[in-house]
Backbone bond lengths (Angstrom), bond angles and torsions (degrees), N, CA, C in turn:
res aa  C-N    CA-C-N  psi(-1)  N-CA   C-N-CA  omega(-1)  CA-C   N-CA-C  phi
1 X - - - 1.418 - - 1.529 106.15 -
2 X 1.262 109.64 144.47 1.437 116.28 -178.13 1.491 110.83 -86.29
3 X 1.251 112.27 159.59 1.492 122.21 179.64 1.456 110.97 -58.34
4 X 1.360 114.99 -35.30 1.461 121.19 -179.19 1.539 109.36 -64.91
5 X 1.312 115.87 -41.84 1.458 122.49 -178.63 1.487 110.87 -67.86
6 X 1.363 117.39 -35.70 1.493 123.89 -179.27 1.585 106.21 -68.74
7 X 1.309 116.75 -43.97 1.474 119.98 -176.19 1.548 107.74 -66.02
8 X 1.360 112.92 -42.73 1.480 117.37 177.43 1.512 112.44 -60.38
9 X 1.290 118.78 -44.64 1.465 124.55 177.15 1.476 112.71 -61.80
10 X 1.382 113.51 -40.98 1.472 116.51 178.24 1.517 111.00 -67.60
11 X 1.298 118.39 -37.03 1.470 120.82 179.63 1.509 107.80 -67.68
12 X 1.345 120.19 -44.38 1.462 123.09 178.86 1.555 108.14 -57.80
13 X 1.310 115.13 -45.98 1.502 119.96 -178.70 1.539 110.35 -62.47
14 X 1.336 114.04 -43.09 1.478 117.98 175.55 1.484 114.57 -61.08
15 X 1.383 114.48 -41.07 1.433 119.88 178.22 1.498 111.95 -59.42
16 X 1.372 115.42 -51.83 1.448 120.65 -177.53 1.534 110.69 -64.53
17 X 1.292 116.20 -37.66 1.538 117.77 175.75 1.464 110.75 -64.79
18 X 1.371 119.63 -38.64 1.456 121.74 178.16 1.554 112.47 -65.35
19 X 1.289 111.87 -44.77 1.457 115.84 179.68 1.527 109.64 -65.55
20 X 1.321 116.88 -41.67 1.459 120.01 179.93 1.530 111.33 -64.33
21 X 1.371 114.24 -44.48 1.517 117.64 176.21 1.513 112.44 -64.03
22 X 1.289 118.76 -36.15 1.511 121.44 176.84 1.520 110.09 -67.19
23 X 1.299 119.69 -44.30 1.372 122.27 -179.54 1.548 112.78 -66.28
24 X 1.376 114.98 -40.48 1.478 120.05 174.70 1.524 111.82 -63.30
25 X 1.330 115.21 -42.04 1.490 117.33 -179.68 1.562 108.79 -65.72
26 X 1.347 117.78 -40.95 1.430 120.76 -179.69 1.559 109.03 -64.72
27 X 1.277 116.91 -39.94 1.475 118.92 176.86 1.513 110.99 -64.28
28 X 1.305 121.30 -42.93 1.474 124.60 178.05 1.556 108.40 -63.31
29 X 1.302 116.51 -45.20 1.496 117.99 -179.57 1.523 111.61 -63.36
30 X 1.312 116.55 -40.19 1.530 120.35 175.81 1.505 111.44 -59.98
31 X 1.298 114.07 -46.75 1.483 116.48 -179.02 1.570 109.62 -62.43
32 X 1.278 116.94 -41.40 1.454 117.57 -178.86 1.553 110.06 -68.27
33 X 1.370 117.37 -38.28 1.461 119.87 175.85 1.492 110.99 -64.42
34 X 1.320 120.92 -39.60 1.475 122.72 179.72 1.506 111.11 -67.98
35 X 1.377 114.37 -40.19 1.452 117.26 175.66 1.540 111.30 -61.42
36 X 1.275 118.50 -40.49 1.474 124.60 177.87 1.488 111.09 -61.82
37 X 1.345 116.27 -44.27 1.453 125.89 179.72 1.604 108.15 -62.65
38 X 1.340 113.24 -45.27 1.425 120.24 -177.90 1.594 112.14 -61.75
39 X 1.334 114.51 -41.04 1.440 120.95 171.93 1.542 114.64 -59.56
40 X 1.301 110.92 -44.06 1.482 116.16 -177.72 1.546 108.46 -66.97
41 X 1.312 116.89 -44.75 1.468 120.44 177.87 1.523 112.01 -60.20
42 X 1.341 115.55 -41.24 1.472 120.07 179.06 1.515 111.13 -65.02
43 X 1.319 117.67 -40.03 1.514 121.29 177.98 1.524 108.81 -68.14
44 X 1.308 120.81 -38.46 1.457 122.32 176.66 1.562 112.83 -66.17
45 X 1.346 113.10 -40.17 1.471 119.28 177.23 1.578 109.60 -63.10
46 X 1.299 112.36 -43.32 1.531 115.24 179.69 1.548 112.88 -64.72
47 X 1.349 114.11 -38.65 1.454 116.74 175.89 1.500 112.38 -64.23
48 X 1.349 114.07 -46.37 1.519 117.23 -179.95 1.522 107.18 -65.62
49 X 1.300 125.00 -37.12 1.403 125.45 -179.32 1.567 111.10 -61.46
50 X 1.406 115.04 -46.30 1.466 118.33 178.96 1.474 110.35 -64.26
51 X 1.352 120.30 -37.42 1.468 121.82 178.79 1.524 110.67 -64.94
52 X 1.389 113.69 -43.78 1.490 118.57 177.50 1.470 112.92 -59.85
53 X 1.365 114.17 -47.56 1.478 117.27 -179.56 1.606 112.75 -64.87
54 X 1.277 113.95 -31.85 1.509 116.67 174.29 1.536 111.88 -67.46
55 X 1.340 115.19 -44.54 1.474 118.93 176.13 1.472 112.38 -64.21
56 X 1.357 118.00 -39.50 1.495 121.81 179.40 1.576 108.09 -64.02
57 X 1.366 117.01 -45.40 1.408 117.37 178.33 1.544 114.31 -63.12
58 X 1.253 114.97 -35.57 1.470 121.51 -179.83 1.564 108.56 -69.51
59 X 1.359 115.45 -41.11 1.500 119.08 177.51 1.525 108.62 -65.61
60 X 1.334 117.65 -44.92 1.497 119.63 -178.69 1.537 109.78 -62.16
61 X 1.326 115.15 -42.27 1.489 117.59 176.34 1.509 112.63 -62.35
62 X 1.296 119.41 -38.72 1.462 123.50 179.06 1.471 107.11 -66.41
63 X 1.314 123.09 -43.31 1.432 124.79 -178.64 1.531 110.84 -66.23
64 X 1.283 117.47 -42.95 1.507 122.09 176.63 1.543 107.19 -59.59
65 X 1.262 120.44 -49.79 1.478 121.94 -179.18 1.495 109.27 -62.83
66 X 1.326 119.73 -39.04 1.435 119.48 179.95 1.598 112.52 -66.75
67 X 1.318 111.69 -35.73 1.469 116.87 177.48 1.492 110.32 -63.81
68 X 1.323 114.41 -46.01 1.501 120.98 178.64 1.540 110.28 -57.82
69 X 1.318 116.46 -47.11 1.417 119.82 176.00 1.493 116.30 -57.49
70 X 1.375 113.48 -45.54 1.453 118.95 178.05 1.506 110.64 -63.45
71 X 1.297 118.46 -39.23 1.481 121.83 178.03 1.499 111.66 -61.21
72 X 1.343 113.20 -42.27 1.499 117.21 -178.55 1.559 107.95 -70.90
73 X 1.297 118.66 -39.36 1.429 119.40 173.37 1.559 115.08 -60.84
74 X 1.305 117.53 -41.78 1.421 121.16 174.30 1.469 112.86 -61.25
75 X 1.321 119.17 -39.70 1.467 124.09 179.51 1.486 107.35 -67.99
76 X 1.332 121.69 -42.26 1.457 126.00 179.00 1.572 108.15 -62.40
77 X 1.303 118.31 -46.75 1.448 122.42 179.29 1.491 111.92 -60.97
78 X 1.277 118.25 -41.77 1.440 123.55 178.56 1.530 110.18 -64.84
79 X 1.282 118.90 -40.84 1.462 121.63 178.57 1.528 109.97 -68.20
80 X 1.312 116.27 -43.18 1.531 118.65 177.95 1.507 110.97 -62.10
81 X 1.325 117.26 -42.31 1.520 120.36 179.74 1.496 108.14 -61.21
82 X 1.326 118.17 -41.17 1.518 121.84 179.28 1.545 110.72 -61.12
83 X 1.343 118.29 -34.27 1.418 121.72 -173.73 1.519 114.38 -88.13
84 X 1.286 115.66 -10.42 1.515 118.87 -175.15 1.540 113.44 -58.42
85 X 1.319 116.29 -43.98 1.435 118.95 179.77 1.519 115.18 -63.57
86 X 1.274 116.45 -24.04 1.470 122.51 179.32 1.535 113.60 -82.74
87 X 1.274 119.33 -18.72 1.426 120.87 -173.31 1.541 110.01 -116.14
88 X 1.305 121.54 -3.01 1.468 120.80 -175.60 1.548 108.75 -121.93
89 X 1.355 111.45 161.36 1.451 118.04 178.23 1.490 107.77 -117.71
90 X 1.359 116.12 121.34 1.467 119.58 -174.57 1.502 112.46 -69.03
91 X 1.440 117.30 -17.93 1.490 121.58 176.68 1.461 117.55 -90.01
92 X 1.321 115.60 9.63 1.471 120.53 178.75 1.529 109.15 -72.96
93 X 1.347 111.73 128.12 1.465 119.26 -176.13 1.523 112.72 -81.03
94 X 1.340 116.17 121.56 1.492 118.99 176.21 1.532 103.99 -123.18
95 X 1.347 112.18 131.82 1.490 118.50 -174.98 1.512 111.42 -83.97
96 X 1.279 117.83 159.20 1.466 124.57 171.96 1.510 111.56 -56.34
97 X 1.293 116.87 -34.77 1.474 121.79 -177.86 1.556 107.41 -68.06
98 X 1.339 116.77 -40.59 1.443 118.34 177.44 1.586 111.91 -65.32
99 X 1.346 118.48 -40.90 1.400 121.03 173.38 1.516 116.14 -63.90
100 X 1.329 113.81 -38.32 1.486 117.39 176.07 1.574 111.61 -64.61
101 X 1.342 116.16 -44.17 1.440 117.50 179.98 1.542 110.05 -67.51
102 X 1.280 115.71 -41.25 1.510 120.72 177.94 1.513 113.22 -56.73
103 X 1.400 113.91 -43.25 1.474 120.75 178.09 1.568 110.20 -67.64
104 X 1.311 113.08 -42.41 1.506 117.34 176.32 1.548 111.44 -57.49
105 X 1.358 113.67 -46.70 1.460 117.59 -176.83 1.549 114.37 -61.16
106 X 1.323 115.83 -35.24 1.461 118.37 179.64 1.484 115.98 -96.24
107 X 1.360 114.00 3.91 1.468 118.90 178.64 1.514 114.68 73.72
108 X 1.422 119.59 26.71 1.406 122.28 -175.58 1.536 110.31 -79.64
109 X 1.314 117.72 -32.42 1.433 122.07 178.52 1.585 111.07 52.62
110 X 1.284 114.11 44.21 1.501 120.25 179.95 1.598 104.17 -97.98
111 X 1.307 118.18 132.04 1.455 117.49 176.54 1.528 110.43 -64.71
112 X 1.338 113.51 141.51 1.454 119.00 -179.16 1.555 115.40 -76.68
113 X 1.327 114.84 -8.19 1.457 117.04 177.38 1.512 109.83 -94.61
114 X 1.303 119.28 2.36 1.432 125.06 175.29 1.506 110.46 -67.06
115 X 1.293 119.26 130.00 1.555 119.83 -179.56 1.454 110.25 -64.02
116 X 1.320 118.49 117.31 1.462 124.24 176.26 1.502 110.77 -91.89
117 X 1.258 114.94 160.99 1.495 120.20 178.45 1.530 108.38 -114.29
118 X 1.336 115.66 155.54 1.410 120.35 -179.82 1.510 111.14 -85.14
119 X 1.320 116.61 -167.85 1.409 127.84 -174.55 1.586 110.09 -61.25
120 X 1.338 115.16 -32.83 1.438 117.53 178.89 1.478 108.95 -94.99
121 X 1.287 120.48 17.61 1.523 127.88 175.36 1.472 110.87 67.26
122 X 1.268 119.43 20.66 1.540 121.26 173.41 1.559 103.16 -119.79
123 X 1.299 113.54 160.96 1.464 119.31 179.60 1.588 110.47 -55.08
124 X 1.340 114.80 129.99 1.447 119.24 -177.49 1.546 112.77 -66.94
125 X 1.317 112.94 -49.44 1.475 118.71 -174.72 1.548 105.96 -166.06
126 X 1.245 118.19 164.73 1.476 121.76 172.23 1.523 106.84 -91.26
127 X 1.356 116.71 116.80 1.444 118.38 -175.82 1.541 111.61 -72.70
128 X 1.309 111.28 141.42 1.442 118.50 174.43 1.505 110.14 -79.21
129 X 1.308 117.80 123.86 1.450 119.51 -174.93 1.542 112.38 -78.52
130 X 1.330 117.32 131.73 1.423 119.74 169.70 1.503 109.77 -105.21
131 X 1.257 117.78 100.91 1.460 120.06 -172.16 1.502 111.87 -71.57
132 X 1.361 121.29 -19.08 1.427 121.29 179.17 1.538 110.90 -81.16
133 X 1.294 117.58 -34.31 1.503 121.64 -177.90 1.564 107.60 -137.55
134 X 1.376 118.56 86.94 1.466 117.95 -178.95 1.481 117.54 -58.56
135 X 1.388 116.61 -22.92 1.447 119.44 -178.15 1.551 110.33 -71.78
136 X 1.319 121.42 -18.41 1.464 123.44 177.82 1.492 111.62 -93.08
137 X 1.363 118.44 -6.95 1.459 120.67 177.39 1.503 108.78 -62.63
138 X 1.314 116.50 132.89 1.441 120.74 -178.82 1.627 106.58 -67.45
139 X 1.368 110.25 143.30 1.433 120.88 177.07 1.541 109.99 -100.03
140 X 1.306 115.42 170.49 1.410 120.41 177.57 1.570 111.87 -82.31
141 X 1.260 117.87 4.79 1.460 125.98 -176.23 1.511 105.85 -90.80
142 X 1.342 115.66 138.44 1.516 117.45 174.04 1.550 107.74 -130.59
143 X 1.375 115.82 -176.03 1.406 120.11 -172.89 1.517 113.70 -56.34
144 X 1.341 115.57 -40.97 1.437 120.99 -177.91 1.554 109.31 -62.10
145 X 1.279 118.57 -40.81 1.468 119.44 178.29 1.523 111.97 -61.26
146 X 1.318 114.48 -43.39 1.449 120.42 -179.27 1.526 107.67 -62.98
147 X 1.295 116.06 -50.19 1.479 121.80 179.34 1.559 113.68 -55.67
148 X 1.352 112.22 -45.25 1.430 115.42 -177.90 1.586 111.47 -67.01
149 X 1.353 117.38 -34.28 1.370 119.89 178.69 1.505 109.50 -71.69
150 X 1.331 119.35 -38.93 1.467 121.76 -177.35 1.551 106.03 -66.98
151 X 1.312 120.00 -40.62 1.451 120.54 177.58 1.505 114.63 -59.67
152 X 1.374 115.25 -47.06 1.454 122.68 175.21 1.522 110.24 -61.88
153 X 1.244 116.51 -50.74 1.567 121.91 -176.40 1.525 108.46 -59.78
154 X 1.379 115.20 -51.29 1.463 120.64 179.12 1.555 113.42 -56.02
155 X 1.353 115.47 -41.85 1.384 119.85 -178.43 1.521 110.06 -63.20
156 X 1.356 116.80 -43.33 1.440 121.23 179.91 1.516 109.43 -64.97
157 X 1.284 119.00 -42.41 1.492 121.71 178.24 1.504 110.94 -63.44
158 X 1.219 117.02 -39.65 1.531 118.58 178.80 1.518 112.43 -67.77
159 X 1.395 115.32 -38.30 1.455 120.96 175.98 1.470 109.78 -65.58
160 X 1.317 119.62 -41.27 1.496 118.63 174.68 1.524 113.27 -63.07
161 X 1.310 116.01 -39.42 1.433 119.71 178.62 1.455 112.63 -64.74
162 X 1.350 116.57 -41.63 1.505 121.58 175.29 1.559 111.36 -60.58
163 X 1.285 116.11 -42.79 1.468 121.17 176.90 1.535 112.38 -62.06
164 X 1.268 116.53 -46.41 1.444 123.13 177.83 1.537 110.90 -61.90
165 X 1.313 116.13 -46.01 1.538 118.20 -180.00 1.549 107.71 -63.94
166 X 1.367 116.91 -40.73 1.472 117.93 -177.76 1.487 106.95 -66.68
167 X 1.325 125.64 -41.31 1.378 125.26 -178.92 1.528 111.00 -63.21
168 X 1.347 115.39 -41.78 1.471 120.49 -178.70 1.533 107.29 -64.67
169 X 1.292 119.35 -46.33 1.474 122.38 178.96 1.547 109.70 -61.09
170 X 1.310 118.22 -39.88 1.512 119.38 -179.67 1.495 109.90 -68.30
171 X 1.307 120.30 -41.93 1.480 121.83 178.42 1.555 109.77 -64.06
172 X 1.324 115.52 -41.69 1.475 118.47 179.66 1.480 109.79 -64.59
173 X 1.369 120.28 -36.24 1.462 121.06 -178.83 1.576 109.17 -70.96
174 X 1.359 113.72 -32.56 1.523 113.92 177.71 1.467 110.06 -69.18
175 X 1.320 119.34 -42.34 1.461 124.12 179.95 1.521 111.73 -62.94
176 X 1.346 117.90 -37.73 1.426 123.49 178.48 1.526 110.57 -66.20
177 X 1.370 115.85 -39.99 1.440 117.15 -176.74 1.558 110.02 -74.47
178 X 1.321 119.00 -22.77 1.441 120.23 177.32 1.547 110.03 -78.57
179 X 1.279 118.65 -29.40 1.446 121.92 -177.17 1.531 111.43 -86.97
180 X 1.333 118.17 -23.83 1.445 122.72 -174.73 1.564 105.02 -85.34
181 X 1.302 121.28 126.40 1.466 120.54 177.05 1.505 114.53 -68.41
């Protein structure tokens, strides 16, 4: 073999060794980069999982508190309903004007000539019509009816307030967890 062929064979061998070394180095660098990315993704997942678990615990706590508040409100409503008959007089005269203003004040928009029922859910009495001043005409509504409505309406208002406060507290806890490192 001639020297020229030996030099050529050595150059070809060096070329293939260089290319092989380059490809091997690139492969090792890619694996190291992928391992580093996998660690970063795992760390981000762990951070997100902790934040999610914190938010879930906060939401569960808010729901549990809201359920307790609603149970307490239901118990209070039941107790108030039980006491209505002891503190009201079914024969108390309430005019249609009073009922109209009351309905307007709460946004009920119920016509005052609609037949109302008494505390026992039957008509309280037949109102005597005052043709000169219909607002003073007695309605079928009595004190017990008004108290029953107020108890129900107050319970709903308190339940809505409890839900709103729970939602505000939940949103504040989420905002706090985002700002706290």
